[in-house]
C-alpha positions in Angstrom: -0.4 0.0 -0.1 1.4 3.6 -1.0 1.9 6.0 1.9 -0.2 8.8 2.5 1.3 12.0 2.0 0.8 15.1 4.3 1.6 18.6 4.0 1.8 20.6 7.5 1.7 24.4 7.0 2.8 26.8 9.5 5.1 29.5 9.9 6.5 28.0 13.4 9.8 26.2 12.0 10.0 23.8 15.4 6.8 22.8 15.6 6.2 22.1 11.7 10.1 20.1 12.5 8.2 18.3 15.4 5.3 17.1 13.6 7.0 16.0 10.3 9.6 14.0 12.2 6.3 12.2 14.1 4.7 11.5 10.9 7.5 10.5 9.1 8.0 8.0 12.3 4.6 6.8 11.1 5.5 5.9 8.0 3.9 9.1 6.2 5.1 11.3 3.2 5.8 14.7 4.3 6.2 18.1 2.7 6.3 21.4 4.5 5.3 25.1 3.7 5.3 28.4 5.8 3.0 30.6 3.8 -0.6 30.0 2.3 0.8 31.0 -1.2 3.6 28.2 -1.1 1.3 25.8 0.1 -1.1 26.4 -2.6 1.6 26.2 -4.9 2.9 22.9 -3.6 -0.2 21.3 -3.6 -0.5 22.3 -7.2 2.3 20.2 -8.3 1.6 17.4 -5.8 -0.7 15.2 -4.1 -1.8 15.5 -0.7 -4.1 13.1 1.1 -4.0 15.3 3.9 -3.2 18.7 5.1 -2.3 20.1 8.7 -2.6 23.5 8.8 -2.2 26.6 11.2 -4.7 28.8 9.3 -3.6 32.2 11.1 -0.9 32.7 8.4 0.7 36.1 7.7 -0.3 36.4 3.5 -3.6 35.0 4.0 -7.4 34.9 5.6 -8.4 32.1 7.5 -11.2 31.3 6.4 -10.3 32.0 2.5 -7.1 29.9 2.6 -9.4 27.3 3.9 -12.0 27.5 1.3 -9.1 27.4 -1.3 -8.0 24.2 0.3 -11.4 22.6 0.1 -12.7 23.8 -2.9 -9.4 23.0 -4.8 -8.9 20.0 -3.4 -11.8 18.4 -2.5 -10.6 14.8 -1.8 -7.7 16.2 0.9 -8.4 16.0 4.8 -8.0 19.5 6.3 -6.9 19.3 9.9 -7.0 22.2 11.3 -4.4 22.5 14.4 -4.2 26.8 15.6 -2.5 27.9 18.6 -5.3 30.4 18.6 -8.6 28.6 18.3 -12.0 30.2 19.0 -15.5 28.3 19.0 -16.9 29.8 16.5 -13.8 29.6 14.3 -14.2 25.6 15.1 -17.8 24.8 14.4 -17.7 27.3 11.5 -14.9 25.2 10.0 -16.5 22.0 10.9 -19.6 22.6 9.0 -17.3 23.8 6.1 -15.8 20.6 5.8 -12.6 20.1 7.9 -11.5 16.9 9.4 -10.4 18.5 12.7 -10.0 21.1 14.6 -7.1 21.0 17.3 -5.2 23.5 19.7 -2.0 23.4 18.9 0.4 22.7 21.5 3.2 20.4 22.7 1.2 18.0 24.8 1.0 13.9 24.7 -3.1 15.4 23.8 -2.0 16.9 20.9 0.2 15.0 19.7 -1.5 11.9 20.1 -4.8 13.9 18.2 -2.3 14.6 15.1 -1.6 10.8 15.1 -5.0 9.7 15.4 -6.2 12.0 12.4 -3.2 11.0 10.3 -3.9 7.3 10.9 -8.0 7.4 9.5 -6.2 9.5 6.6 -4.0 6.4 6.3 -7.1 4.2 6.3 -9.3 6.0 4.3 -9.8 4.8 0.1 -7.5 5.9 -2.5 -7.8 8.9 -3.4 -9.5 8.4 -7.0 -12.3 6.5 -5.1 -12.9 9.2 -2.7 -12.5 12.2 -5.1 -15.8 10.0 -6.5 -17.7 9.2 -3.5 -20.5 11.1 -2.0 -19.2 12.7 1.1 -20.9 11.3 4.4 -23.3 13.0 6.2 -21.9 14.6 9.2 -22.9 12.8 12.6 -22.8 9.5 10.7 -18.6 9.1 10.6 -17.5 12.5 9.5 -15.5 14.0 13.0 -16.5 17.2 13.9 -14.1 19.9 15.0 -12.1 18.8 18.1 -11.6 21.5 20.7 -9.8 22.7 23.2 -8.7 20.6 26.0 -5.9 19.3 28.7 -5.3 15.6 28.9 -9.7 15.1 28.2 -10.7 17.9 30.2 -12.6 20.4 28.0 -12.2 24.1 28.6 -11.4 27.5 27.6 -12.1 29.4 30.7 -9.3 31.3 32.4 -10.0 30.1 35.9 -9.2 25.9 34.4 -6.8 27.4 32.6 -4.9 28.3 36.0 -5.7 24.8 37.3 -3.7 23.3 33.8 -0.9 25.6 34.6 -1.2 24.2 38.6 -1.0 21.1 37.4 2.3 21.4 34.8 3.8 22.8 37.8 3.5 20.2 40.7 2.9 17.1 38.1 6.5 15.6 38.6 6.5 16.2 42.1 6.1 13.6 45.1 3.4 16.0 46.7 0.1 14.5 47.7 -3.3 16.6 45.9 -6.3 17.5 47.5 -9.0 18.0 44.9 -12.2 20.1 46.2 -15.5 20.7 43.9 -19.1 20.0 43.8 -20.3 16.8 42.7 -19.9 16.1 38.8 -17.4 18.7 38.3 -15.0 16.3 36.9 -12.6 15.4 40.4 -11.4 12.4 39.1 -10.9 13.9 35.3 -8.2 16.5 37.0 -6.7 13.5 38.9 -6.0 11.6 35.9 -4.3 14.4 34.2 -2.2 14.6 37.3 -0.7 11.6 36.8 -0.9 11.3 32.7 1.1 14.6 32.8 3.8 13.4 35.6 6.8 11.2 35.4 4.4 8.1 36.9 2.1 8.1 33.5 3.4 4.7 32.5 2.7 3.3 35.7 -1.1 2.6 37.0 -3.7 4.9 38.2 -6.1 3.1 40.6 -9.1 4.7 41.4 -11.1 4.3 44.9 -14.7 5.4 45.6 -14.5 5.8 49.9 -18.1 6.2 50.0 -19.0 2.8 48.5 -18.0 0.5 50.9 -18.5 -0.2 54.7 -15.7 0.2 56.9 -14.5 -3.3 56.7 -14.7 -4.1 52.9 -12.9 -0.8 52.5 -10.0 -1.7 54.3 -9.6 -4.9 52.4 -10.1 -2.7 49.3 -7.1 -0.5 50.3 -4.9 -2.6 51.6 -5.6 -6.2 50.8 -6.0 -9.2 53.2 -4.8 -12.6 53.5 -6.8 -15.8 52.9 -8.6 -16.5 56.5 -8.4 -12.8 57.6 -12.4 -13.2 58.0 -15.2 -15.2 57.1 -15.6 -15.8 53.3 -11.8 -14.2 52.7 -10.6 -17.7 50.6 -7.7 -16.6 48.9 -5.2 -13.3 49.5 -6.2 -10.7 48.0 -4.1 -7.2 46.7 -5.5 -4.6 47.5 -5.6 -0.7 45.9 -2.2 0.8 47.6 -0.2 -2.3 45.9 -1.9 -2.5 42.7 -0.9 1.7 42.2 2.6 1.0 43.3 4.5 3.5 41.0 1.7 4.9 40.2 -1.1 7.3 41.4 -4.0 5.9 43.6 -7.0 8.6 43.7 -9.3 8.4 46.5 -12.3 9.6 45.9 -14.8 11.2 48.4 -12.3 11.0 51.0 -14.1 12.4 53.9 -16.5 9.5 54.0 -13.5 7.2 55.4 -14.2 5.6 59.0 -11.9 7.3 61.5 -10.1 3.7 62.3 -9.0 3.6 58.8 -8.0 7.4 58.5 -5.5 6.0 61.1 -4.1 3.4 58.7 -3.9 5.8 56.1 -2.3 7.9 57.7 0.6 5.8 58.9 0.7 4.5 54.9 1.4 8.0 54.1 3.9 8.7 56.7 6.1 5.5 56.3 4.9 4.2 53.0 4.4 1.1 54.5 1.2 -1.7 55.8 0.3 -5.3 56.3 -2.8 -6.6 54.7 -5.7 -7.3 56.8 -5.2 -10.5 58.7 -1.0 -10.5 57.4 2.0 -9.8 59.4 4.1 -8.9 56.6 5.1 -5.1 56.4 4.9 -4.0 52.6 6.5 -1.1 51.0 4.7 0.9 48.5 5.7 4.1 46.3 2.3 5.7 45.7 1.4 9.1 44.8 -2.3 10.6 46.9 -4.4 12.3 44.8 -8.0 12.8 47.0 -11.2 14.6 46.6 -13.9 15.7 48.3 -17.4 17.2 47.7 -17.4 18.6 51.6 -14.7 20.9 52.9 -12.2 18.3 54.9 -11.4 21.3 57.2 -15.3 21.7 58.1 -15.0 17.9 59.1 -12.3 18.2 61.0 -14.2 21.4 62.9 -16.5 18.7 63.2 -14.2 15.5 65.0 -15.1 13.7 61.6 -11.8 13.9 60.3 -8.3 13.8 61.7 -6.5 17.0 61.1 -3.5 15.5 60.6 -4.7 13.9 57.9 -6.0 16.5 56.5 -2.8 18.2 56.3 -0.7 15.1 54.7 -3.1 14.9 51.9 -3.6 18.5 51.3 -0.1 19.1 50.2 -1.4 21.2 47.4 -5.2 21.9 46.8 -7.0 21.9 43.6 -10.5 23.7 44.0 -12.8 23.1 40.7 -15.4 25.6 39.8 -18.3 24.6 39.4 -19.7 24.4 35.7 -22.1 27.4 36.1 -18.6 29.6 36.9 -16.9 28.5 33.9 -18.8 30.7 31.3 -19.0 29.6 27.8 -17.3 26.3 28.7 -21.0 25.1 29.0 -21.3 25.8 25.2 -18.2 24.1 23.8 -19.2 21.1 26.5 -22.5 20.5 25.1 -21.0 20.6 21.6 -18.3 18.4 22.4 -21.0 15.6 24.2 -23.5 16.0 21.0 -20.5 15.5 18.7 -19.6 12.2 20.4 -23.0 10.9 21.2 -23.9 11.6 17.6 -21.3 9.4 16.1 -22.0 6.8 19.0 -25.5 6.4 18.4 -25.1 7.1 14.3 -27.2 10.4 14.7 -27.3 13.1 12.2 -27.2 15.6 14.8 -24.9 19.3 13.8 -25.9 21.9 16.4 -28.3 23.6 18.9 -30.7 25.7 17.9 -30.2 29.5 19.3 -32.9 29.1 21.5 -31.6 25.7 22.8 -28.2 27.2 23.5 -29.6 30.4 25.6 -31.5 27.6 28.1 -28.0 25.7 28.2 -26.2 28.8 29.3 -28.7 30.1 31.4 -29.6 26.5 33.5 -27.9 26.7 36.6 -26.4 22.8 36.2 -26.5 21.9 39.8 -24.8 18.5 38.8 -22.5 20.2 36.8 -20.5 18.4 33.9 -22.3 15.1 34.5 -25.8 16.5 34.6 -24.7 18.1 31.4 -23.4 14.9 29.3 -26.5 12.9 30.5 -28.9 15.8 28.8 -26.9 16.0 25.8 -27.1 12.6 25.3 -30.7 12.0 26.1 -31.3 14.9 23.7 -29.2 13.5 20.5 -30.9 10.3 21.1 -34.3 12.3 20.9 -33.8 14.7 18.6 -35.0 14.1 15.1 -33.6 16.6 13.6 -30.0 17.7 12.6 -30.2 20.8 15.2 -31.4 19.9 19.1 -34.2 22.0 20.0 -35.2 23.4 23.2 -38.2 20.7 23.4 -35.6 17.8 22.6 -34.2 19.0 26.2 -35.6 17.7 29.7 -38.7 20.0 30.8 -37.1 20.6 34.4 -34.3 23.2 32.9 -36.7 25.3 30.6 -38.8 25.1 33.8 -35.9 25.8 36.4 -34.9 29.2 33.6 -38.3 30.7 33.9 -38.2 30.8 37.6 -34.9 31.9 38.0 -35.2 34.7 40.7 -33.5 38.5 39.3 -30.6 38.8 41.3 -26.7 40.1 41.2 -25.9 36.7 39.5 -22.8 37.7 37.6 -24.0 35.7 34.7 -27.5 37.4 34.3 -25.6 41.1 34.4 -24.2 41.2 30.9 -25.0 44.9 30.5 -22.9 46.3 33.6 -19.2 46.3 34.2 -18.5 42.9 36.3 -16.2 45.4 38.5 -18.8 47.4 39.3 -21.4 44.4 40.3 -18.6 42.8 42.6 -17.9 46.1 44.0 -21.6 47.0 45.0 -22.0 43.5 46.3 -19.3 43.9 48.4 -20.4 47.4 49.6 -23.8 45.7 50.4 -22.5 43.5 52.7 -20.4 45.8 54.7 -17.2 43.8 53.2 -18.5 40.2 54.0 -16.8 38.0 51.4 -18.7 34.9 52.0 -22.2 37.1 51.9 -20.9 39.0 49.0 -19.7 35.7 47.0 -23.4 34.0 47.7 -24.8 36.9 46.4 -23.4 37.0 43.4 -23.9 33.0 43.3 -19.9 32.4 42.7 -17.4 30.7 45.1 -15.3 32.6 47.6 -12.2 31.1 45.9 -13.3 32.6 42.6 -14.6 35.8 44.4 -10.8 36.3 45.4 -9.7 35.7 42.1 -11.6 38.2 40.6 -11.1 40.7 43.4 -7.0 40.4 42.5 -8.2 40.1 39.0 -9.6 43.8 39.2 -7.0 45.4 42.1 -10.3 45.3 44.4 -9.6 46.0 47.9 -12.7 44.9 49.6 -11.8 46.7 53.0 -11.4 50.4 51.3 -15.2 49.9 50.0 -17.3 49.3 53.3 
């Protein structure tokens, strides 16, 4: 089988060389250009099965260049990989026929996505066959644009970008991490991102829901047990700590751990050793712990339900995940990505949302966060009878909840006023009480403090 030909078009020479070398190793024929005009001349002279292009080139308009590629070479797959992605451009190019739309970055996620896109090009029918074949309907096999993300976490929100940067900073350290946030905000995704970004990424990532088991079963699950340790222990069992040796152990809902197990967990963190239930042999492990909770552990410590020394051992680095309602346009970005995935999985010709449906998605508070959004979009895709998801395809409770939203000082609803002034008014109204001001604005205290820093607001000066 002949090698597939790919042209890489970008002004960034280092990036072009990196991608070219990667593709050559994957057995592709590669040629390059650093200007739109040069790329079009080369493509007129030699065949290409795919183009990997940065559309933001100095000698052309992005949409115009894309149109020329599609019109002059209709059978060529166009993979857009840009350093300046926008949601609008992603979906505009998706409608016009882009195979993929990727955020350019020297990360495993981006490079793997490029490899996958190139592999799919290599598996396509021959050029002559493709040129005469009718184009597939969108949603039935043709890839919609991929979206900006970080190890599977989809976001363009500045708060999430700060979290991504924090993950990059701490990834290779041995520090334990505590992830806080409401249910459904994606705490396990963040834990996996920490693992994948670290030098432990080739080792096991083992997850454990600490709220799902009784004390006796939880102890056995974490530390394992010996044969005959208790009734029903018919053979030795390896626990999660041993399975995660060399890698990462994710303890979800860690606040639900029984106090007796908390003591044993503290000892493992301090000594890196433990014994299986019913055993006497000391077992050494090298495990990084990433814990998560939707109930602030400091509150459980104050109530005497969680050991303070264990809290400090787990909370070496804290990551506070914002709820979906505080992540701006991420809700639309995620909704469209879930729509794309579920349309492909269910072989539905679903391409986008009506503007009315998007407005409803933006205004709804999403108490179940990303998990709730994902379930809602799956239902909408399955039930939709047209290429556009409309209000009627969304659960009725969402429209009802939006209709009953009170008039308030929520930041998301005050589009006509500068955000800074809204914050100042809220703080003034509550005489400098940050907690009450955050509640009034319907954002977390962490988010409010970040905005105070962003706008250089001194709450003491406006009481």
